[in-house]
N, C-alpha and C positions, 0 to 999 in steps of 0.2 A: 454466560454462557448455558447451554444446558444439552444434558445427552440426549434429550426428546423433545426437540422443538414443537410447539403446538401453534396453532392461527394466536389463541389468546395472548399467547408469551411474543408472537413477531409483533403485534400490533401492541402491546407494553413498548414490545424496542423502539419500534416507530417512535412513539411518544416520547421516549428518552431520550433517543435520537434527535428531535427538534428541539426538544426543550435543550437542549446541549449545545446545541448551532445556537439562538438566542435568534440575534439578528442578522448572524449570518446565513441562517436557514431562506432569508428574501436574493442569497444571490445565485439558488438553486430554480433552474427552470424545470429540469424533467430529474424522474427515476425512474433507470432502465432497470427491470424484474423480469424473471422469468417465469414463468407458468404454474409453481410449485402451488399445494394447495394450502398451503400455510398464510398465502397472498391470498386473505378476502376480500371482502367489498368495507370490512372494518377496519385493514391494514391500509387501503388502497384513498377512503375517506382521510384519515389522519393527514395524508401530505395534499391531497384534493383542497382540504381547509387550508393550508397555506399558502395555495396557487401553486402548488407543483404539479406536473401534467403527467401521468403513468404511464409509463411504455412500456408493452409487455413484449418480451422476445418472442420470434415463430417459434412458433413447435416443431419439437424435434431436431435444432438446431443448436449442438453442442456448441459450435466456432463461433457464434454471434457473440458471447462473452468473453473474445480474444484478449482482451485486453485487460479486465478483471482477473482471468485467471494466468494470462503474464504476472500481475501482479503478487498473487496470491504464490506463485511457484517462486519469485524473485527474493521474497519474504523468506519461505521454506527452506530456502537452498543458502540464502546469505546469514539467515537469522535461528529461526527456531530450532532446524534442524539441527544445528550447533549447540542447543542450549537445552539444558534439561531443567522444564519448565514443571513448579513444584505446587502450584494454585493459581487462581484467576488473576490475583491481582499481580503477582510477580508476571505472567504473560501481559497484563497491561502496560504493566511497568516495561517490559522486555520492549513491545513493539510500541509503546512512545517514543521512546529512544532510539530506536532503529529509524521509526520514521523522520525523528529529529536531524540524524544523521544524513538519510538520505536525501531529505529539501534542502539540506543547508552547506554539509561537509561532504557526500559524494562524489566525483568527477560525473557531468553527464558527457554522453556523444554529441548529445546536439547543442551542448555550449565547448564543443571541440576540447572535451575534457578535463574544464575546467570544473569546480564545485560551484554552485547558486551563490555561495556565502564569499568568493572571492575574491579580494579586489581588483576592480579593471582596470587600474592601473599601474597594476604587478606585471609584466611579462615573465610567462613561466617558463621555465628550465625547458629545454629542450630535449624531448624523451628520446630522440636517437642517439643522444649523448652518452646515455647514462646503461649498462648491460646487467641484466639482474641475471644470480646463481643460484641456483636451487642447491639446497643442501640437506641431506635426510627427505628425498625424494620431492622436495617441494615444502614440508611442512616447514621449514626455516628457510628464507630469501635473502642474500645477502646482494647489494647494487653497489657498483665499482662505475667507476668513469673510462666510456670508453675511449679506446688510443687510437 
């Protein structure tokens, strides 16, 4: 991370990313990026050398990166806005732990509110039979069986 990113910094970050990905880099076919001046031909060359095609977003279309913006908003709302991050190493640890939770333990709507790591042979407890009661304006939640 840096407070003042430059084109050389972005290019080096791209190289580091591909090195970290190793063999998994071959699974990527496209890189969608915006038209920021930090992304020069050298930045693009790092990815095209590995066979990744660069796709640029259309000019003046802030909603074109909606999926990335939504992911960033979710991470901020559920994780970083609720934590005091004191250095880069701590931030990396927090984000890695959150990603692990999000990708394995967090319920997903597309999976009928089941977590990806849930055992498919276990029938979930029906949610309509449980009632949540907020304590201290929602700071604490108590759960009781509905009667």
